[in-house]
All heavy atoms as TSV, in Angstrom:
chain	resi	resn	atom	element	x	y	z
A	1	MET	N	N	31.683	-16.732	77.832
A	1	MET	CA	C	32.289	-16.405	79.103
A	1	MET	C	C	33.788	-16.089	78.920
A	1	MET	O	O	34.295	-15.203	79.560
A	1	MET	CB	C	32.104	-17.570	80.092
A	1	MET	CG	C	30.685	-17.794	80.553
A	1	MET	SD	S	29.937	-16.393	81.408
A	1	MET	CE	C	30.973	-16.181	82.784
A	2	GLU	N	N	34.405	-16.864	78.035
A	2	GLU	CA	C	35.833	-16.641	77.793
A	2	GLU	C	C	36.067	-15.195	77.342
A	2	GLU	O	O	36.959	-14.505	77.854
A	2	GLU	CB	C	36.365	-17.615	76.750
A	2	GLU	CG	C	37.820	-17.426	76.426
A	2	GLU	CD	C	38.318	-18.309	75.308
A	2	GLU	OE1	O	37.490	-19.003	74.688
A	2	GLU	OE2	O	39.519	-18.269	75.070
A	3	LEU	N	N	35.256	-14.753	76.397
A	3	LEU	CA	C	35.415	-13.394	75.888
A	3	LEU	C	C	35.190	-12.344	76.982
A	3	LEU	O	O	35.915	-11.331	77.032
A	3	LEU	CB	C	34.456	-13.160	74.716
A	3	LEU	CG	C	34.500	-11.799	74.047
A	3	LEU	CD1	C	35.892	-11.505	73.507
A	3	LEU	CD2	C	33.488	-11.730	72.948
A	4	LEU	N	N	34.198	-12.560	77.826
A	4	LEU	CA	C	33.939	-11.612	78.892
A	4	LEU	C	C	35.130	-11.486	79.842
A	4	LEU	O	O	35.502	-10.388	80.244
A	4	LEU	CB	C	32.686	-12.026	79.687
A	4	LEU	CG	C	31.377	-11.895	78.915
A	4	LEU	CD1	C	30.242	-12.473	79.764
A	4	LEU	CD2	C	31.098	-10.460	78.587
A	5	TYR	N	N	35.730	-12.596	80.205
A	5	TYR	CA	C	36.895	-12.561	81.084
A	5	TYR	C	C	38.073	-11.910	80.387
A	5	TYR	O	O	38.838	-11.189	81.032
A	5	TYR	CB	C	37.253	-13.954	81.579
A	5	TYR	CG	C	36.372	-14.390	82.712
A	5	TYR	CD1	C	35.503	-15.458	82.592
A	5	TYR	CD2	C	36.411	-13.724	83.949
A	5	TYR	CE1	C	34.687	-15.872	83.640
A	5	TYR	CE2	C	35.602	-14.119	85.004
A	5	TYR	CZ	C	34.740	-15.191	84.853
A	5	TYR	OH	O	33.949	-15.583	85.879
A	6	ARG	N	N	38.237	-12.123	79.102
A	6	ARG	CA	C	39.357	-11.471	78.384
A	6	ARG	C	C	39.160	-9.951	78.352
A	6	ARG	O	O	40.101	-9.198	78.511
A	6	ARG	CB	C	39.461	-12.042	76.980
A	6	ARG	CG	C	39.993	-13.449	76.975
A	6	ARG	CD	C	40.424	-13.922	75.600
A	6	ARG	NE	N	40.826	-15.318	75.649
A	6	ARG	CZ	C	42.011	-15.723	76.096
A	6	ARG	NH1	N	42.907	-14.843	76.511
A	6	ARG	NH2	N	42.320	-17.007	76.122
A	7	ARG	N	N	37.916	-9.545	78.154
A	7	ARG	CA	C	37.616	-8.107	78.180
A	7	ARG	C	C	37.892	-7.500	79.547
A	7	ARG	O	O	38.406	-6.398	79.679
A	7	ARG	CB	C	36.191	-7.842	77.761
A	7	ARG	CG	C	35.944	-8.050	76.299
A	7	ARG	CD	C	34.535	-7.712	75.941
A	7	ARG	NE	N	34.286	-7.928	74.526
A	7	ARG	CZ	C	33.103	-7.875	73.953
A	7	ARG	NH1	N	32.029	-7.622	74.685
A	7	ARG	NH2	N	32.959	-8.104	72.676
A	8	ARG	N	N	37.504	-8.253	80.574
A	8	ARG	CA	C	37.697	-7.755	81.937
A	8	ARG	C	C	39.195	-7.607	82.233
A	8	ARG	O	O	39.609	-6.669	82.923
A	8	ARG	CB	C	37.059	-8.685	82.946
A	8	ARG	CG	C	37.058	-8.142	84.341
A	8	ARG	CD	C	36.093	-8.856	85.222
A	8	ARG	NE	N	36.035	-8.207	86.504
A	8	ARG	CZ	C	35.258	-8.576	87.467
A	8	ARG	NH1	N	34.462	-9.603	87.311
A	8	ARG	NH2	N	35.243	-7.922	88.605
A	9	ALA	N	N	39.986	-8.519	81.694
A	9	ALA	CA	C	41.444	-8.463	81.906
A	9	ALA	C	C	42.031	-7.181	81.305
A	9	ALA	O	O	42.974	-6.609	81.868
A	9	ALA	CB	C	42.121	-9.690	81.273
A	10	VAL	N	N	41.442	-6.725	80.213
A	10	VAL	CA	C	41.923	-5.499	79.559
A	10	VAL	C	C	41.695	-4.286	80.471
A	10	VAL	O	O	42.548	-3.402	80.595
A	10	VAL	CB	C	41.250	-5.294	78.206
A	10	VAL	CG1	C	41.533	-3.920	77.640
A	10	VAL	CG2	C	41.672	-6.364	77.220
A	11	PHE	N	N	40.553	-4.255	81.120
A	11	PHE	CA	C	40.175	-3.109	81.935
A	11	PHE	C	C	40.640	-3.168	83.384
A	11	PHE	O	O	40.642	-2.173	84.091
A	11	PHE	CB	C	38.664	-2.880	81.875
A	11	PHE	CG	C	38.197	-2.513	80.502
A	11	PHE	CD1	C	37.502	-3.415	79.708
A	11	PHE	CD2	C	38.465	-1.245	79.985
A	11	PHE	CE1	C	37.082	-3.052	78.432
A	11	PHE	CE2	C	38.043	-0.883	78.717
A	11	PHE	CZ	C	37.353	-1.810	77.949
A	12	ASP	N	N	41.037	-4.344	83.841
A	12	ASP	CA	C	41.528	-4.515	85.215
A	12	ASP	C	C	42.956	-5.059	85.133
A	12	ASP	O	O	43.197	-6.231	85.404
A	12	ASP	CB	C	40.601	-5.464	85.978
A	12	ASP	CG	C	40.967	-5.578	87.455
A	12	ASP	OD1	O	41.863	-4.846	87.914
A	12	ASP	OD2	O	40.349	-6.407	88.136
A	13	CYS	N	N	43.870	-4.201	84.745
A	13	CYS	CA	C	45.256	-4.595	84.526
A	13	CYS	C	C	45.903	-5.201	85.759
A	13	CYS	O	O	46.730	-6.118	85.654
A	13	CYS	CB	C	46.070	-3.416	84.035
A	13	CYS	SG	S	45.543	-2.793	82.420
A	14	GLU	N	N	45.538	-4.695	86.907
A	14	GLU	CA	C	46.149	-5.186	88.164
A	14	GLU	C	C	45.824	-6.662	88.400
A	14	GLU	O	O	46.634	-7.388	88.961
A	14	GLU	CB	C	45.632	-4.351	89.340
A	14	GLU	CG	C	46.324	-4.673	90.640
A	14	GLU	CD	C	45.860	-3.753	91.770
A	14	GLU	OE1	O	45.405	-2.632	91.473
A	14	GLU	OE2	O	45.953	-4.177	92.915
A	15	HIS	N	N	44.649	-7.095	87.976
A	15	HIS	CA	C	44.227	-8.476	88.173
A	15	HIS	C	C	44.083	-9.236	86.855
A	15	HIS	O	O	43.410	-10.252	86.798
A	15	HIS	CB	C	42.897	-8.528	88.936
A	15	HIS	CG	C	42.990	-7.910	90.293
A	15	HIS	ND1	N	42.441	-6.652	90.527
A	15	HIS	CD2	C	43.579	-8.308	91.418
A	15	HIS	CE1	C	42.667	-6.324	91.791
A	15	HIS	NE2	N	43.373	-7.316	92.362
A	16	SER	N	N	44.730	-8.728	85.813
A	16	SER	CA	C	44.560	-9.354	84.490
A	16	SER	C	C	44.955	-10.818	84.478
A	16	SER	O	O	44.339	-11.637	83.792
A	16	SER	CB	C	45.348	-8.592	83.436
A	16	SER	OG	O	46.712	-8.655	83.674
A	17	TRP	N	N	45.971	-11.184	85.262
A	17	TRP	CA	C	46.410	-12.579	85.319
A	17	TRP	C	C	45.258	-13.483	85.783
A	17	TRP	O	O	45.083	-14.586	85.276
A	17	TRP	CB	C	47.603	-12.739	86.299
A	17	TRP	CG	C	47.297	-12.262	87.696
A	17	TRP	CD1	C	47.426	-10.986	88.187
A	17	TRP	CD2	C	46.718	-13.049	88.740
A	17	TRP	NE1	N	47.003	-10.948	89.491
A	17	TRP	CE2	C	46.562	-12.194	89.869
A	17	TRP	CE3	C	46.351	-14.370	88.871
A	17	TRP	CZ2	C	46.050	-12.639	91.101
A	17	TRP	CZ3	C	45.840	-14.841	90.084
A	17	TRP	CH2	C	45.694	-13.952	91.182
A	18	LYS	N	N	44.470	-12.985	86.734
A	18	LYS	CA	C	43.344	-13.753	87.261
A	18	LYS	C	C	42.273	-13.920	86.189
A	18	LYS	O	O	41.773	-15.021	85.961
A	18	LYS	CB	C	42.736	-13.034	88.458
A	18	LYS	CG	C	41.500	-13.665	89.021
A	18	LYS	CD	C	40.963	-12.846	90.179
A	18	LYS	CE	C	39.647	-13.400	90.674
A	18	LYS	NZ	N	39.084	-12.598	91.749
A	19	TRP	N	N	41.936	-12.837	85.484
A	19	TRP	CA	C	40.884	-12.883	84.471
A	19	TRP	C	C	41.313	-13.709	83.261
A	19	TRP	O	O	40.509	-14.413	82.659
A	19	TRP	CB	C	40.454	-11.492	84.094
A	19	TRP	CG	C	40.057	-10.667	85.265
A	19	TRP	CD1	C	40.538	-9.447	85.639
A	19	TRP	CD2	C	39.095	-11.014	86.283
A	19	TRP	NE1	N	39.956	-9.023	86.794
A	19	TRP	CE2	C	39.046	-9.977	87.221
A	19	TRP	CE3	C	38.262	-12.137	86.488
A	19	TRP	CZ2	C	38.219	-10.015	88.341
A	19	TRP	CZ3	C	37.449	-12.172	87.612
A	19	TRP	CH2	C	37.423	-11.102	88.519
A	20	LEU	N	N	42.586	-13.635	82.894
A	20	LEU	CA	C	43.078	-14.411	81.768
A	20	LEU	C	C	43.068	-15.905	82.108
A	20	LEU	O	O	42.792	-16.747	81.279
A	20	LEU	CB	C	44.467	-13.960	81.358
A	20	LEU	CG	C	44.511	-12.597	80.690
A	20	LEU	CD1	C	45.959	-12.185	80.448
A	20	LEU	CD2	C	43.721	-12.603	79.381
A	21	GLY	N	N	43.316	-16.225	83.382
A	21	GLY	CA	C	43.236	-17.604	83.823
A	21	GLY	C	C	41.812	-18.144	83.745
A	21	GLY	O	O	41.583	-19.266	83.317
A	22	GLU	N	N	40.872	-17.308	84.145
A	22	GLU	CA	C	39.457	-17.692	84.055
A	22	GLU	C	C	39.039	-17.854	82.588
A	22	GLU	O	O	38.334	-18.772	82.255
A	22	GLU	CB	C	38.550	-16.659	84.737
A	22	GLU	CG	C	38.591	-16.720	86.238
A	22	GLU	CD	C	37.990	-18.003	86.784
A	22	GLU	OE1	O	36.953	-18.475	86.264
A	22	GLU	OE2	O	38.583	-18.545	87.715
A	23	ALA	N	N	39.518	-16.955	81.729
A	23	ALA	CA	C	39.205	-17.053	80.310
A	23	ALA	C	C	39.755	-18.350	79.745
A	23	ALA	O	O	39.060	-19.050	78.976
A	23	ALA	CB	C	39.814	-15.855	79.564
A	24	GLU	N	N	40.960	-18.720	80.129
A	24	GLU	CA	C	41.571	-19.953	79.679
A	24	GLU	C	C	40.747	-21.161	80.115
A	24	GLU	O	O	40.504	-22.101	79.340
A	24	GLU	CB	C	42.999	-20.044	80.243
A	24	GLU	CG	C	43.827	-21.130	79.629
A	24	GLU	CD	C	44.365	-20.780	78.244
A	24	GLU	OE1	O	44.304	-19.598	77.847
A	24	GLU	OE2	O	44.794	-21.701	77.552
A	25	ARG	N	N	40.300	-21.134	81.356
A	25	ARG	CA	C	39.486	-22.225	81.903
A	25	ARG	C	C	38.189	-22.383	81.102
A	25	ARG	O	O	37.826	-23.480	80.712
A	25	ARG	CB	C	39.178	-21.961	83.368
A	25	ARG	CG	C	38.440	-23.099	84.041
A	25	ARG	CD	C	38.273	-22.840	85.524
A	25	ARG	NE	N	37.237	-21.881	85.833
A	25	ARG	CZ	C	35.961	-22.203	86.002
A	25	ARG	NH1	N	35.550	-23.454	85.876
A	25	ARG	NH2	N	35.059	-21.271	86.285
A	26	TRP	N	N	37.519	-21.267	80.843
A	26	TRP	CA	C	36.259	-21.327	80.078
A	26	TRP	C	C	36.508	-21.773	78.653
A	26	TRP	O	O	35.687	-22.454	78.052
A	26	TRP	CB	C	35.540	-19.982	80.145
A	26	TRP	CG	C	34.801	-19.811	81.423
A	26	TRP	CD1	C	35.217	-19.111	82.520
A	26	TRP	CD2	C	33.535	-20.368	81.756
A	26	TRP	NE1	N	34.281	-19.220	83.512
A	26	TRP	CE2	C	33.228	-19.960	83.075
A	26	TRP	CE3	C	32.628	-21.166	81.083
A	26	TRP	CZ2	C	32.059	-20.339	83.717
A	26	TRP	CZ3	C	31.448	-21.530	81.711
A	26	TRP	CH2	C	31.182	-21.112	83.024
A	27	GLY	N	N	37.632	-21.370	78.088
A	27	GLY	CA	C	37.957	-21.807	76.719
A	27	GLY	C	C	38.135	-23.320	76.665
A	27	GLY	O	O	37.636	-23.968	75.748
A	28	HIS	N	N	38.795	-23.902	77.654
A	28	HIS	CA	C	38.988	-25.329	77.705
A	28	HIS	C	C	37.642	-26.053	77.910
A	28	HIS	O	O	37.389	-27.094	77.293
A	28	HIS	CB	C	39.956	-25.742	78.789
A	28	HIS	CG	C	41.378	-25.439	78.477
A	28	HIS	ND1	N	42.058	-26.018	77.460
A	28	HIS	CD2	C	42.242	-24.580	79.053
A	28	HIS	CE1	C	43.282	-25.551	77.410
A	28	HIS	NE2	N	43.428	-24.659	78.377
A	29	LEU	N	N	36.800	-25.490	78.755
A	29	LEU	CA	C	35.471	-26.086	78.976
A	29	LEU	C	C	34.646	-26.078	77.689
A	29	LEU	O	O	33.960	-27.064	77.380
A	29	LEU	CB	C	34.739	-25.346	80.080
A	29	LEU	CG	C	35.255	-25.551	81.500
A	29	LEU	CD1	C	34.530	-24.609	82.475
A	29	LEU	CD2	C	35.064	-26.984	81.926
A	30	ALA	N	N	34.719	-25.004	76.941
A	30	ALA	CA	C	33.984	-24.901	75.690
A	30	ALA	C	C	34.489	-25.932	74.676
A	30	ALA	O	O	33.693	-26.584	73.993
A	30	ALA	CB	C	34.095	-23.494	75.114
A	31	GLN	N	N	35.812	-26.093	74.579
A	31	GLN	CA	C	36.361	-27.090	73.664
A	31	GLN	C	C	35.944	-28.492	74.057
A	31	GLN	O	O	35.597	-29.321	73.205
A	31	GLN	CB	C	37.882	-26.992	73.644
A	31	GLN	CG	C	38.399	-25.768	72.931
A	31	GLN	CD	C	39.905	-25.652	73.001
A	31	GLN	OE1	O	40.569	-26.397	73.706
A	31	GLN	NE2	N	40.457	-24.717	72.253
A	32	LYS	N	N	35.963	-28.766	75.346
A	32	LYS	CA	C	35.568	-30.082	75.840
A	32	LYS	C	C	34.093	-30.342	75.519
A	32	LYS	O	O	33.748	-31.440	75.083
A	32	LYS	CB	C	35.795	-30.135	77.361
A	32	LYS	CG	C	35.581	-31.473	77.956
A	32	LYS	CD	C	35.940	-31.441	79.448
A	32	LYS	CE	C	35.662	-32.758	80.114
A	32	LYS	NZ	N	35.973	-32.741	81.534
A	33	GLU	N	N	33.228	-29.367	75.722
A	33	GLU	CA	C	31.813	-29.515	75.428
A	33	GLU	C	C	31.582	-29.734	73.936
A	33	GLU	O	O	30.807	-30.611	73.532
A	33	GLU	CB	C	31.049	-28.270	75.881
A	33	GLU	CG	C	29.590	-28.276	75.545
A	33	GLU	CD	C	28.775	-29.308	76.323
A	33	GLU	OE1	O	29.241	-29.772	77.362
A	33	GLU	OE2	O	27.677	-29.644	75.853
A	34	THR	N	N	32.285	-28.978	73.104
A	34	THR	CA	C	32.143	-29.125	71.657
A	34	THR	C	C	32.592	-30.513	71.220
A	34	THR	O	O	31.913	-31.169	70.418
A	34	THR	CB	C	32.951	-28.048	70.912
A	34	THR	OG1	O	32.495	-26.759	71.337
A	34	THR	CG2	C	32.818	-28.169	69.422
A	35	ALA	N	N	33.716	-30.961	71.737
A	35	ALA	CA	C	34.239	-32.287	71.377
A	35	ALA	C	C	33.265	-33.380	71.803
A	35	ALA	O	O	33.031	-34.330	71.023
A	35	ALA	CB	C	35.575	-32.505	72.022
A	36	SER	N	N	32.656	-33.245	72.958
A	36	SER	CA	C	31.729	-34.305	73.405
A	36	SER	C	C	30.492	-34.337	72.537
A	36	SER	O	O	29.923	-35.403	72.295
A	36	SER	CB	C	31.349	-34.090	74.878
A	36	SER	OG	O	30.482	-32.994	75.024
A	37	ARG	N	N	30.063	-33.212	72.024
A	37	ARG	CA	C	28.887	-33.188	71.135
A	37	ARG	C	C	29.213	-33.873	69.813
A	37	ARG	O	O	28.371	-34.578	69.255
A	37	ARG	CB	C	28.415	-31.778	70.898
A	37	ARG	CG	C	27.775	-31.186	72.109
A	37	ARG	CD	C	27.260	-29.797	71.871
A	37	ARG	NE	N	26.770	-29.224	73.128
A	37	ARG	CZ	C	25.842	-28.332	73.167
A	37	ARG	NH1	N	25.286	-27.861	72.088
A	37	ARG	NH2	N	25.442	-27.870	74.349
A	38	PHE	N	N	30.422	-33.680	69.292
A	38	PHE	CA	C	30.795	-34.350	68.052
A	38	PHE	C	C	30.942	-35.845	68.236
A	38	PHE	O	O	30.622	-36.620	67.358
A	38	PHE	CB	C	32.072	-33.746	67.475
A	38	PHE	CG	C	31.843	-32.508	66.680
A	38	PHE	CD1	C	32.213	-31.265	67.207
A	38	PHE	CD2	C	31.261	-32.561	65.438
A	38	PHE	CE1	C	31.978	-30.091	66.472
A	38	PHE	CE2	C	31.017	-31.383	64.710
A	38	PHE	CZ	C	31.380	-30.184	65.219
A	39	LYS	N	N	31.405	-36.256	69.416
A	39	LYS	CA	C	31.517	-37.696	69.678
A	39	LYS	C	C	30.143	-38.364	69.699
A	39	LYS	O	O	30.001	-39.495	69.275
A	39	LYS	CB	C	32.234	-37.947	71.001
A	39	LYS	CG	C	33.708	-37.686	70.927
A	39	LYS	CD	C	34.398	-37.914	72.250
A	39	LYS	CE	C	35.855	-37.545	72.173
A	39	LYS	NZ	N	36.531	-37.645	73.459
A	40	LYS	N	N	29.126	-37.654	70.196
A	40	LYS	CA	C	27.768	-38.195	70.231
A	40	LYS	C	C	27.226	-38.369	68.838
A	40	LYS	O	O	26.504	-39.305	68.528
A	40	LYS	CB	C	26.844	-37.296	71.038
A	40	LYS	CG	C	27.119	-37.309	72.523
A	40	LYS	CD	C	26.190	-36.333	73.230
A	40	LYS	CE	C	26.573	-36.201	74.690
A	40	LYS	NZ	N	25.755	-35.193	75.377
A	41	ILE	N	N	27.557	-37.434	67.948
A	41	ILE	CA	C	27.047	-37.474	66.564
A	41	ILE	C	C	27.772	-38.556	65.765
A	41	ILE	O	O	27.177	-39.235	64.959
A	41	ILE	CB	C	27.238	-36.100	65.875
A	41	ILE	CG1	C	26.397	-35.057	66.565
A	41	ILE	CG2	C	26.893	-36.205	64.410
A	41	ILE	CD1	C	26.675	-33.648	66.106
A	42	GLY	N	N	29.050	-38.722	65.998
A	42	GLY	CA	C	29.845	-39.703	65.268
A	42	GLY	C	C	30.446	-39.080	64.033
A	42	GLY	O	O	30.400	-37.868	63.839
A	43	PRO	N	N	31.070	-39.933	63.220
A	43	PRO	CA	C	31.702	-39.409	62.008
A	43	PRO	C	C	30.692	-38.724	61.113
A	43	PRO	O	O	29.507	-39.068	61.110
A	43	PRO	CB	C	32.254	-40.668	61.326
A	43	PRO	CG	C	32.201	-41.736	62.326
A	43	PRO	CD	C	31.169	-41.351	63.354
A	44	MET	N	N	31.157	-37.785	60.332
A	44	MET	CA	C	30.269	-37.050	59.455
A	44	MET	C	C	29.668	-38.014	58.434
A	44	MET	O	O	30.381	-38.702	57.717
A	44	MET	CB	C	31.051	-35.967	58.712
A	44	MET	CG	C	30.535	-34.607	58.956
A	44	MET	SD	S	31.602	-33.359	58.271
A	44	MET	CE	C	31.013	-33.242	56.644
A	45	ALA	N	N	28.380	-38.072	58.401
A	45	ALA	CA	C	27.688	-38.938	57.441
A	45	ALA	C	C	27.384	-38.118	56.195
A	45	ALA	O	O	26.792	-37.052	56.268
A	45	ALA	CB	C	26.421	-39.480	58.045
A	46	MET	N	N	27.765	-38.618	55.076
A	46	MET	CA	C	27.569	-37.911	53.814
A	46	MET	C	C	26.355	-38.461	53.056
A	46	MET	O	O	26.111	-38.094	51.950
A	46	MET	CB	C	28.814	-37.994	52.953
A	46	MET	CG	C	30.012	-37.325	53.543
A	46	MET	SD	S	29.736	-35.590	53.937
A	46	MET	CE	C	29.617	-34.853	52.345
A	47	GLY	N	N	25.646	-39.402	53.644
A	47	GLY	CA	C	24.499	-39.964	52.959
A	47	GLY	C	C	24.924	-40.910	51.866
A	47	GLY	O	O	25.968	-41.529	51.919
A	48	PRO	N	N	24.121	-41.045	50.823
A	48	PRO	CA	C	24.393	-42.023	49.758
A	48	PRO	C	C	25.508	-41.563	48.819
A	48	PRO	O	O	25.878	-42.302	47.918
A	48	PRO	CB	C	23.039	-42.132	49.018
A	48	PRO	CG	C	22.394	-40.830	49.234
A	48	PRO	CD	C	22.822	-40.392	50.622
A	49	ASN	N	N	26.021	-40.379	48.993
A	49	ASN	CA	C	27.081	-39.896	48.102
A	49	ASN	C	C	28.369	-40.672	48.375
A	49	ASN	O	O	28.724	-40.930	49.499
A	49	ASN	CB	C	27.315	-38.407	48.297
A	49	ASN	CG	C	26.134	-37.593	47.933
A	49	ASN	OD1	O	25.388	-37.964	47.052
A	49	ASN	ND2	N	25.932	-36.476	48.598
A	50	THR	N	N	29.063	-40.999	47.347
A	50	THR	CA	C	30.345	-41.685	47.446
A	50	THR	C	C	31.389	-40.880	46.694
A	50	THR	O	O	31.083	-39.846	46.100
A	50	THR	CB	C	30.268	-43.089	46.832
A	50	THR	OG1	O	30.048	-42.969	45.439
A	50	THR	CG2	C	29.142	-43.918	47.448
A	51	ILE	N	N	32.579	-41.403	46.641
A	51	ILE	CA	C	33.620	-40.698	45.881
A	51	ILE	C	C	33.319	-40.753	44.384
A	51	ILE	O	O	33.893	-39.995	43.606
A	51	ILE	CB	C	35.032	-41.257	46.155
A	51	ILE	CG1	C	35.100	-42.738	45.776
A	51	ILE	CG2	C	35.413	-41.027	47.598
A	51	ILE	CD1	C	36.506	-43.313	45.838
A	52	HIS	N	N	32.371	-41.630	44.004
A	52	HIS	CA	C	32.003	-41.718	42.592
A	52	HIS	C	C	30.807	-40.854	42.262
A	52	HIS	O	O	30.303	-40.893	41.154
A	52	HIS	CB	C	31.692	-43.186	42.245
A	52	HIS	CG	C	32.860	-44.096	42.497
A	52	HIS	ND1	N	34.020	-44.037	41.749
A	52	HIS	CD2	C	33.053	-45.043	43.426
A	52	HIS	CE1	C	34.874	-44.932	42.213
A	52	HIS	NE2	N	34.322	-45.541	43.226
A	53	GLY	N	N	30.328	-40.093	43.231
A	53	GLY	CA	C	29.196	-39.215	42.992
A	53	GLY	C	C	27.909	-39.780	43.560
A	53	GLY	O	O	27.864	-40.860	44.124
A	54	ASP	N	N	26.873	-39.039	43.390
A	54	ASP	CA	C	25.548	-39.391	43.900
A	54	ASP	C	C	24.896	-40.342	42.937
A	54	ASP	O	O	24.673	-40.016	41.780
A	54	ASP	CB	C	24.703	-38.143	44.099
A	54	ASP	CG	C	23.396	-38.409	44.811
A	54	ASP	OD1	O	23.083	-39.577	45.051
A	54	ASP	OD2	O	22.690	-37.415	45.114
A	55	LEU	N	N	24.555	-41.534	43.402
A	55	LEU	CA	C	23.982	-42.547	42.531
A	55	LEU	C	C	22.455	-42.547	42.570
A	55	LEU	O	O	21.821	-43.297	41.851
A	55	LEU	CB	C	24.493	-43.939	42.936
A	55	LEU	CG	C	26.007	-44.129	42.808
A	55	LEU	CD1	C	26.395	-45.506	43.313
A	55	LEU	CD2	C	26.445	-43.940	41.374
A	56	ARG	N	N	21.873	-41.653	43.389
A	56	ARG	CA	C	20.393	-41.598	43.438
A	56	ARG	C	C	19.854	-41.160	42.070
A	56	ARG	O	O	20.346	-40.198	41.471
A	56	ARG	CB	C	19.932	-40.608	44.489
A	56	ARG	CG	C	20.212	-41.097	45.910
A	56	ARG	CD	C	19.756	-40.059	46.896
A	56	ARG	NE	N	20.675	-38.897	46.763
A	56	ARG	CZ	C	20.614	-37.831	47.530
A	56	ARG	NH1	N	19.690	-37.705	48.436
A	56	ARG	NH2	N	21.478	-36.848	47.369
A	57	GLY	N	N	18.832	-41.847	41.636
A	57	GLY	CA	C	18.178	-41.440	40.417
A	57	GLY	C	C	18.877	-41.926	39.161
A	57	GLY	O	O	18.388	-41.724	38.046
A	58	LYS	N	N	20.046	-42.538	39.321
A	58	LYS	CA	C	20.746	-43.061	38.136
A	58	LYS	C	C	20.457	-44.534	38.022
A	58	LYS	O	O	20.312	-45.234	39.020
A	58	LYS	CB	C	22.246	-42.832	38.276
A	58	LYS	CG	C	22.631	-41.373	38.249
A	58	LYS	CD	C	24.123	-41.208	38.330
A	58	LYS	CE	C	24.520	-39.754	38.321
A	58	LYS	NZ	N	25.957	-39.575	38.429
A	59	GLN	N	N	20.411	-45.041	36.828
A	59	GLN	CA	C	20.165	-46.446	36.604
A	59	GLN	C	C	21.451	-47.221	36.835
A	59	GLN	O	O	22.521	-46.795	36.409
A	59	GLN	CB	C	19.668	-46.691	35.186
A	59	GLN	CG	C	18.293	-46.185	34.954
A	59	GLN	CD	C	17.814	-46.529	33.538
A	59	GLN	OE1	O	18.569	-47.072	32.729
A	59	GLN	NE2	N	16.571	-46.222	33.262
A	60	MET	N	N	21.332	-48.293	37.565
A	60	MET	CA	C	22.482	-49.124	37.813
A	60	MET	C	C	22.606	-50.126	36.655
A	60	MET	O	O	21.624	-50.681	36.233
A	60	MET	CB	C	22.319	-49.887	39.148
A	60	MET	CG	C	22.177	-48.969	40.349
A	60	MET	SD	S	23.647	-48.024	40.700
A	60	MET	CE	C	24.685	-49.292	41.330
A	61	GLY	N	N	23.772	-50.371	36.187
A	61	GLY	CA	C	23.853	-51.405	35.166
A	61	GLY	C	C	24.832	-51.191	34.176
A	61	GLY	O	O	25.642	-50.990	33.569
């Protein structure tokens, strides 16, 4: 939606301020939605890998 409003602003110069405002609003909404999805997932889980490498399949000892 943000992109559509930005394009409309290019072709409707008289009301470009209005369309750019709408584009800004949609941009903020998209960022908010993306951030909320990442909060639901939590920190990036890397699985059993550590800074020392993947220990799967290696003998401990």
